[in-house]
C-alpha positions as CSV (number, residue, x, y, z in Angstrom):
1,M,119.4,114.8,56.6
2,R,121.9,117.4,55.5
3,G,124.8,115.9,53.7
4,G,123.1,112.6,53.2
5,A,121.6,110.9,50.2
6,F,120.0,107.8,49.1
7,L,121.7,105.0,47.1
8,A,119.9,102.2,45.4
9,R,119.9,98.7,46.9
10,G,117.7,96.9,44.4
11,R,114.5,99.0,44.3
12,R,114.8,100.1,47.9
13,L,116.6,103.4,48.9
14,V,118.8,103.5,51.9
15,Q,120.4,106.5,53.5
16,R,124.2,106.9,53.4
17,P,125.9,109.8,55.2
18,G,128.4,111.9,53.3
19,V,126.8,111.5,49.8
20,R,125.3,114.6,48.2
21,W,121.6,115.0,47.3
22,V,122.5,115.1,43.7
23,S,123.4,111.4,43.9
24,A,119.8,110.8,44.9
25,A,118.6,112.5,41.7
26,I,120.9,110.5,39.5
27,M,120.1,107.2,41.2
28,A,116.3,107.8,41.2
29,L,116.4,108.6,37.5
30,S,118.4,105.6,36.6
31,I,116.1,103.3,38.7
32,L,112.7,104.6,37.5
33,L,113.3,105.5,33.8
34,P,112.9,103.0,31.0
35,D,116.0,102.2,29.0
36,R,114.4,103.4,25.8
37,A,114.0,106.9,27.3
38,V,117.8,107.4,27.4
39,A,119.6,108.7,24.4
40,T,123.2,107.7,25.5
41,A,124.9,104.4,24.7
42,P,125.1,101.9,27.6
43,Q,128.4,101.5,29.4
44,A,129.5,97.9,30.4
45,G,129.4,97.2,34.1
46,R,130.2,94.3,36.3
47,G,128.1,91.2,35.8
48,G,126.5,92.4,32.6
49,Q,124.9,95.4,34.2
50,A,124.4,98.4,31.9
51,T,124.9,102.0,33.2
52,L,123.1,104.8,31.3
53,L,123.8,108.5,32.0
54,V,120.5,110.3,32.0
55,A,121.6,113.8,32.7
56,R,124.5,115.8,34.2
57,F,123.4,119.1,35.8
58,A,124.4,121.8,38.2
59,A,122.4,121.1,41.5
60,T,121.3,124.7,42.1
61,G,118.5,125.8,44.4
62,L,118.7,122.8,46.8
63,P,117.2,123.5,50.2
64,V,119.5,124.4,53.0
65,G,119.0,122.1,56.0
66,P,116.6,119.2,56.2
67,A,114.5,118.3,53.2
68,T,112.4,115.4,52.0
69,G,113.1,114.0,48.5
70,V,110.0,112.9,46.7
71,A,109.8,111.2,43.3
72,W,106.9,110.8,41.0
73,R,106.0,109.5,37.6
74,K,103.3,111.9,36.5
75,M,101.1,111.5,33.5
76,F,99.2,114.4,31.8
77,P,96.7,114.5,29.0
78,A,97.2,116.7,25.9
79,G,95.7,120.2,26.6
80,F,96.2,120.1,30.4
81,T,97.2,123.6,31.6
82,S,98.2,124.7,35.1
83,R,99.6,128.0,36.5
84,H,101.4,127.1,39.8
85,L,104.5,127.2,41.9
86,H,106.4,124.6,43.9
87,G,107.6,124.5,47.6
88,G,111.0,123.1,46.7
89,P,113.3,122.8,43.7
90,G,112.4,120.1,41.1
91,Y,114.4,118.1,38.6
92,I,112.2,116.9,35.7
93,Y,112.9,114.4,33.0
94,V,110.4,114.1,30.1
95,I,109.8,110.4,29.5
96,S,107.3,110.9,26.7
97,G,105.3,113.7,25.1
98,V,105.8,117.5,24.9
99,V,105.3,120.1,27.6
100,Q,105.7,123.9,27.4
101,L,106.6,126.0,30.5
102,S,105.9,129.7,30.4
103,D,106.6,132.6,32.7
104,A,107.1,136.4,32.5
105,A,110.4,135.8,30.7
106,G,109.0,133.7,27.9
107,S,108.3,130.0,27.0
108,T,110.4,126.9,26.6
109,T,109.3,123.6,25.1
110,Y,110.5,120.3,26.4
111,R,110.2,117.0,24.5
112,A,110.8,113.4,25.4
113,G,114.4,112.8,26.4
114,T,114.9,116.3,27.8
115,F,115.7,117.3,31.4
116,F,115.0,120.6,33.2
117,W,114.8,122.0,36.7
118,E,112.2,124.3,38.4
119,P,113.2,126.6,41.2
120,A,111.2,126.8,44.4
121,G,108.6,129.6,44.5
122,H,108.8,130.4,40.8
123,I,105.3,131.0,39.3
124,H,105.0,129.4,35.9
125,T,102.4,127.8,33.6
126,M,102.7,124.3,32.2
127,R,100.8,123.5,29.1
128,V,100.8,119.9,27.8
129,V,101.2,120.0,24.0
130,E,101.2,116.2,23.5
131,Q,100.2,113.7,26.2
132,A,103.2,113.5,28.5
133,T,104.8,111.3,31.1
134,L,107.3,113.1,33.4
135,F,109.7,111.8,36.1
136,V,109.7,114.5,38.8
137,L,112.2,114.6,41.7
138,R,111.5,117.4,44.2
139,F,113.2,118.3,47.5
140,L,110.8,119.8,50.0
141,P,111.8,121.6,53.2
142,P,109.7,120.8,56.3
143,G,106.2,122.1,55.9
144,A,106.5,122.8,52.2
145,T,103.9,121.7,49.7
146,D,104.8,120.2,46.3
147,T,102.5,122.2,44.1
148,T,100.3,125.2,44.8
149,V,97.9,126.7,42.2
150,A,98.7,130.3,41.5
151,R,96.0,132.9,40.7
């Protein structure tokens, strides 16, 4: 739903109109990531709740119109390599390990505790340098596939 987002109610996500998709990314990260993966200090909340900022980012490349938000915790063995593209923009947090993304412009290495985004349709190669666990939040327009192998 355009202009809607999902806010946490326990572990269940419920739709609330008028809240941006970026809220969904922040909430999903805060729900699914372990506390040890966050490098910032906890902020006191009501009732002893701790709030940890995982990342602040410009939400660029979001689909216009309807989209489905999908979240995964993906695990990859060291040495895994894949040249591919995605059907929608993705926001990725490296929970553990080391991955390297390469394209025609060069390579960038991401380590545990780092956050990056991948635009839709961008062909790139991911190489897992050290066994890695990633949290991936992707927004897919109707009919789009998450990952397509590129030749």
